[in-house]
C-alpha positions in Angstrom: 0.0 0.0 0.1 2.9 2.4 1.1 4.1 2.1 -2.4 1.0 2.3 -4.7 0.3 6.1 -2.5 4.7 6.8 -3.0 3.9 6.1 -6.8 0.2 8.0 -6.8 2.2 11.0 -5.4 5.0 10.9 -7.9 2.9 11.0 -11.3 0.7 13.9 -9.6 4.3 15.9 -9.1 4.6 14.7 -12.9 1.5 16.2 -14.2 2.3 19.2 -12.0 6.0 19.4 -14.5 3.6 18.6 -17.0 1.9 21.9 -16.8 4.3 24.1 -15.9 6.4 23.2 -18.7 3.2 23.6 -21.0 2.3 27.2 -19.1 6.5 28.0 -20.1 5.9 27.0 -23.7 2.9 28.8 -23.8 4.4 32.1 -22.8 7.5 31.3 -25.3 5.3 30.8 -28.2 3.3 34.4 -27.6 7.0 36.0 -27.9 7.6 34.5 -30.8 4.2 35.4 -32.2 4.9 38.9 -31.0 8.1 38.8 -33.3 6.3 37.4 -36.5 7.6 33.7 -36.2 5.5 30.8 -36.7 6.0 28.5 -33.7 4.9 24.4 -34.0 2.8 25.2 -30.3 1.6 28.3 -31.0 -0.8 28.6 -28.1 -3.7 30.6 -30.5 -3.7 26.7 -32.0 -5.8 24.0 -30.2 -4.2 20.4 -31.0 -7.5 19.5 -32.9 -7.6 22.7 -34.9 -3.9 22.3 -35.6 -4.1 18.9 -36.5 -7.7 19.3 -39.0 -6.6 17.8 -42.7 -3.0 16.3 -41.3 -3.1 12.3 -42.9 -2.7 10.6 -39.6 -3.4 7.3 -40.9 -1.1 8.1 -44.0 2.8 7.1 -44.9 5.1 9.0 -43.4 6.1 10.7 -46.3 2.6 11.9 -47.0 2.9 13.8 -43.5 6.3 15.4 -43.7 5.0 16.5 -47.3 1.4 17.9 -45.8 3.5 20.1 -43.1 5.3 21.8 -45.8 2.7 22.3 -47.8 -0.2 22.8 -44.9 2.1 23.9 -41.8 5.5 24.7 -42.5 6.0 28.3 -44.4 9.7 29.0 -44.7 13.0 27.5 -44.9 13.3 24.9 -42.0 16.2 23.4 -40.4 15.8 18.9 -40.5 15.5 19.4 -36.1 12.3 21.5 -36.7 10.8 18.9 -39.3 11.3 15.9 -36.8 9.6 18.9 -34.3 6.3 19.4 -37.0 6.0 15.8 -37.4 6.6 14.4 -33.7 3.8 17.2 -33.0 1.3 16.8 -36.1 1.5 12.8 -35.0 1.4 12.7 -31.9 4.6 11.2 -31.1 8.1 12.3 -29.0 10.8 11.3 -30.5 10.3 9.9 -33.6 13.4 10.6 -36.3 12.4 11.5 -39.9 15.5 12.6 -40.6 15.8 9.7 -43.5 12.8 9.8 -45.0 13.3 13.4 -45.3 16.5 12.9 -47.2 14.7 10.2 -49.5 11.9 12.8 -50.5 14.7 15.8 -51.0 16.9 12.7 -53.6 13.3 11.9 -55.6 12.8 15.6 -56.0 9.9 16.4 -53.7 11.8 18.4 -51.1 15.0 20.9 -51.6 17.8 21.7 -49.2 19.7 25.1 -49.4 22.9 25.3 -48.0 24.6 29.0 -46.8 28.2 29.1 -46.4 28.7 26.0 -47.7 27.7 24.7 -43.7 25.6 21.6 -43.5 24.2 23.6 -40.1 23.1 25.9 -42.2 20.9 23.6 -44.5 17.5 24.0 -44.7 14.3 22.4 -46.4 11.7 23.2 -48.1 9.2 23.0 -51.3 10.8 23.2 -54.6 8.7 25.8 -55.7 10.3 27.8 -52.7 13.2 27.9 -54.5 14.7 30.1 -56.9 17.9 30.7 -58.6 20.2 29.8 -55.8 18.0 30.8 -52.7 14.6 30.9 -51.6 12.3 33.2 -52.6 12.5 36.2 -50.4 8.9 34.5 -48.5 10.2 31.5 -48.0 13.8 32.6 -47.2 14.5 30.8 -43.5 14.4 33.7 -40.4 17.0 36.1 -40.6 18.0 35.1 -36.8 18.9 31.2 -38.5 21.5 32.5 -40.9 24.7 34.6 -40.2 25.3 38.0 -40.5 26.9 39.6 -43.0 28.0 38.2 -47.1 25.6 34.8 -47.7 26.4 32.0 -49.9 23.3 30.0 -50.7 23.3 26.4 -52.8 20.6 24.7 -53.3 21.0 20.4 -52.9 18.0 18.7 -54.5 19.7 15.3 -54.9 
């Protein structure tokens, strides 16, 4: 009986901590929104509204393409693709790097690499690209790009 009480107390503490973390994330999302940054966890969208149309029972590659066509609004890093996928799919740490790279090799996505650095690689739809860079409307946030002279290269496969 003592173990059961300890377990219930532990679960209550975890629920409390989760609630506190959600409040912090909501506060961060409000700040990001005030700077015009679209957030995956935007507090103005409930999970039900945000997930409308998401092909939850579809293949992973179809789900990723849906995110680019319906949710992402600019070039994003691979880590943000994973965050978006996990958010919409209701998973926690599922990694979709290989599928996203395959979609690029198949021509469904492109990568724009800035200053020849892999850590400055951003994914997007082929229609978002013009010449060797994203169209202005689809460029990654200025905060994500380096200062000064920037070179860009489109990687299609």
